[in-house]
N, C-alpha and C positions, 0 to 999 in steps of 0.2 A: 453575582456578576462582578468581575474585576473592577476595582475602584478607578483605575486609570488605563485606558487603552491607548498605547503608543502607536500601534500599527495594526491594520487589518489586511488579511490575505485573501486573494482569490483562490478558490478551490476547484480543481478539475476532478470530477467524478467519472472514472473510466468505466464505460459500459460497452461491452462488445462481446464477440464470440469468435472462435476459431472457424476456419472454413469447413472442418469436419466436426460434427457434433460429438462432444465428450460423453463419456460413460455416465457422468452425473446427470446430464440433461436427458439421456436416454432412459435412465432409471426413474427419474421423477416425472418426466413428461414424455412418456413413450409414444404418444400420438403426434408429437412435434408441434403442438399448438402454441408454445411459448417461444418467442424468437431469441431470447437472450437470458442468461443466468440471472441477471439483475431483477428480472420479473418473476422468478420462481416463487411459489407460495412458501411462506416460512412463518409459522406460528400465527396464522390468520392475516398476514400482511404480505405485500411483495417484498422480496429480500432486500432490495436497495432502500426501502423506506426506513428501515431501522437506522441506517447510516445517515440518510438525509436528515432525519430528525435530530440526531446528535450534532451534525454539522451546522444546521440552521439555527440551533439553539446557542451556538457559541458566539460570544461577543467579539471574538477575534476574526470572524469570517466576514469578508467584504461582500462576496457573492459566491454562489454555487453555480458552476457551469457543468452541464451534463453533456458528455461526449459519447456519441454512439447511439443514443436514443433520440427520437423526435416526438413531438406531441401526438403524432398518429399512433405511436407505440404505446404511450402511457402519459398520463397527467398526474401531477402530484399536488398535495396541499401546501407544500412549503415553497417560498419564493426561490426561483432558480431560472437560469437562462439555458436554453438548448443551443448547442453548437453543432450544426449539421456535419456529421462524419459518417463514413460507411461503417456498418456494424462489424465487418470482418477486416477492417484496415488495421495495420500494425500499430501498437502503442506509440511508437516514435512518430508515426504519421499523424495520429490523433493529437499528440502534444504539439506538433508543429502547426496543425490547423487551429488549435486552441490559442496558441501564442499569436498567430496572425490575426485571429478574431479580436483579441485584446488590443493589439497595436493599431488595427484599423479604426479603433475607437479611442485612440490616443492614450491607452493605458500601457504602462511599462513598469510593472512591479519588480522589485528586486528579487523576490522569490515567489514561485507559484506552488501551492500545495497540491499534491496529487493524492487522491483517495481511490481505493478500489470500490467496488459496489457490492462485494460479497463478504463483508465482515460485520455481521449484525450485532456483535457484542461490543463494538466500539461505543463508548459513551461520551457525553458532553464533557464530563469532568476531565477525562484524559485527552480529549481533543483540545480543551482549554490549556491543559498542562503542556502539551506539545507545542501549541502555537505561541504560548507565552514565552517558553524557552527559545522558540525559533527567532524571536525578536532580537536575540543576542547574536544571530548569525546572518545578518542581512547582507554581508559581503561574501557569503559562501556560495559555492556553485551547487553543492549537493548535500542535503541534510537528511539523514536517514533516522527513522525511529527504530530502536532496538528494544527487545523484551528479554528479560532473563529466562534462560531455559528452564530453570527449576520451577518457575511459576507455571509454565506451559505443561510440564510433565506432571505437576500436581493436579491441574485442572483437566488436562487432555492427555492421559498416558499414551505413549507411543504415537504421538501425533505426526511425527515425520517431518518436522520443520528443518530448514537448513540452519544448522548451528555453527557459529564461529566460536571456537574455544580459545579465549585469551587467558593470560595468567590472572587477570583481575576480574574478568567477566566472561561468562558463557552465554551468548546471546543469539537471537534470530531476528530477522526483520519484522518490524511492526507494519501496520496497515496505512500509515501516513508517511509521506516523505515530501521533500521540497526540492525544486530545481530552479536555478536561475534561468532567465531567458537565454543566456549564453550557453548554458549546459544543454538546453533543449535543442539549440541550433547545431552545436558541434558534437553532441553526443548521440546522434541518431544511430550510428553504426553499433555503438556499445549497447544502447537500449534494445535495439532489434536483436542483437546476438544473445543477450541475456534472456529475452523473452522466448526466443526460438529454443534455447537450451531447456528452459523451464517447460515448454510445451512437449518437448521430446521425452522428458522425464515423466510427465503426466500420462502420455500415451503408453509408455512402456510399463508404468506403475512401479518403476524401480524406486528404492529408497533414495530420497534426495540427499546429496552430499555436497561438500564444499569443492569437490574436484573441478567442475566446470568453471567456477569463479577463480580458483587458483590458477588454472591454465590460462584464463583470460588475463589475469594480472601478470603472470610470468612472461607474457609477450614483451614486457617492458623491462629491459635489463636494470634500470634504475631501482626497480623494486626488489631485486634479488637479495640484498643483505637483510631487508626486513622480512622477506618471504621465508628465508632460511630461519630467521629468529622465530617466526610464527610456527613453522613446521617442527621446530625443536621444543615448542611449548613455552617459549621464553617471552613472547610478545605480549604487550598490554593492548587494551582497546585503542589507546592513543596511537600505538604503532600501526594498528590496522587502519586508522584514519589517514595516517601519513602514507601508507602503502597504497591505499585507494586513490589518494590525491595524486601521487606520482603516476599511477597507471592511467587514470582518467583525465589527466591534464587540467585539473581544477581543484579547488579547495573542497575537501570532503570532511564533514563533521557528523557526529551521531548524538542522539538524545535518548537517554535511557528512560523507558516508560515501564513502571512496575505493575503491569496489569495483563493477565493472561489473555483476556478477551481482545486486547488491542493487537494481538499478534496472530489471531486465528481467523483465517479466511476459509472459503469453501471451494475446494478443487475436486475432491472425490466424494462419492456417496458417504463414506465413513465420516468425513468432515461434517457433512450435513447433519448426520445423526448425533455426532458429538456436540455440536453447537445447539441443536434442539434441546438436548438433555441439560446442557449448561444453562441455557436461557430459562428453561422451565424451572430449574432449581432456584435461579436467582429471583425470578418473579414470585415463586412460592415463599421464599424467605422475606420478600417485601423490600428488597434493596431499593434505595432511592434512585439507583441507576437502572432499575429493571426496565423502564420504558425506553431506554436509550438516552435519557436526559441526565 
């Protein structure tokens, strides 16, 4: 455990589903008995439990807030708070509901950490690393974790992540990020648009590319010089942060996490099998991180 904790963060764990059942759910739960992906069976446990264990073990986590599930859906052995939201509501709507829940209780954190519910290989060690580094960005609006592509390709060949190729780093998004309350309030449109584009790709099963994000950024002429630099392969990761800051109207930073499991979630049946194999190997080796801690 870290010797000195300067700040603790609330964590929103996003649990929900699309209005149409994805292929992953149809393949693993053909009878439709499981209401949401977070509750799918995974190596003898419910999928979200792996992530909840890693988060609850972190000394930097103030509280875990579950958005999308209620106690009637599932109960867990770790301390957490349920925030009532509709299972099929948009992520932006869930985040706004969560922020209102905190403010009604006189809580106004500088940053709120957002976690998916479908990344079972995330471990406490890397949760701690992300949150410890996050303390240096308390005045930032959006802090994204990023994972080196080479690590993912080594552990999960042809995994199809969205890779941003900068001159100094080739990275894809990790499974934790943080938003300021301001970003949650003013960024609803952007959050919704990114999620809708992601869903469209998942439905068509096309290879995920940077194209939709580039088009979104290109709507803002102030980003064009940096965007050209990126397209020419001359931009550094810091240029990408500046470009995103201009496009989204707030300060954007990134934290590099060198762990393949931190960047692998489950969207397609192939992801499920890849992560099963990855986790089985890790547990067989006897890694101290095998249990998610």
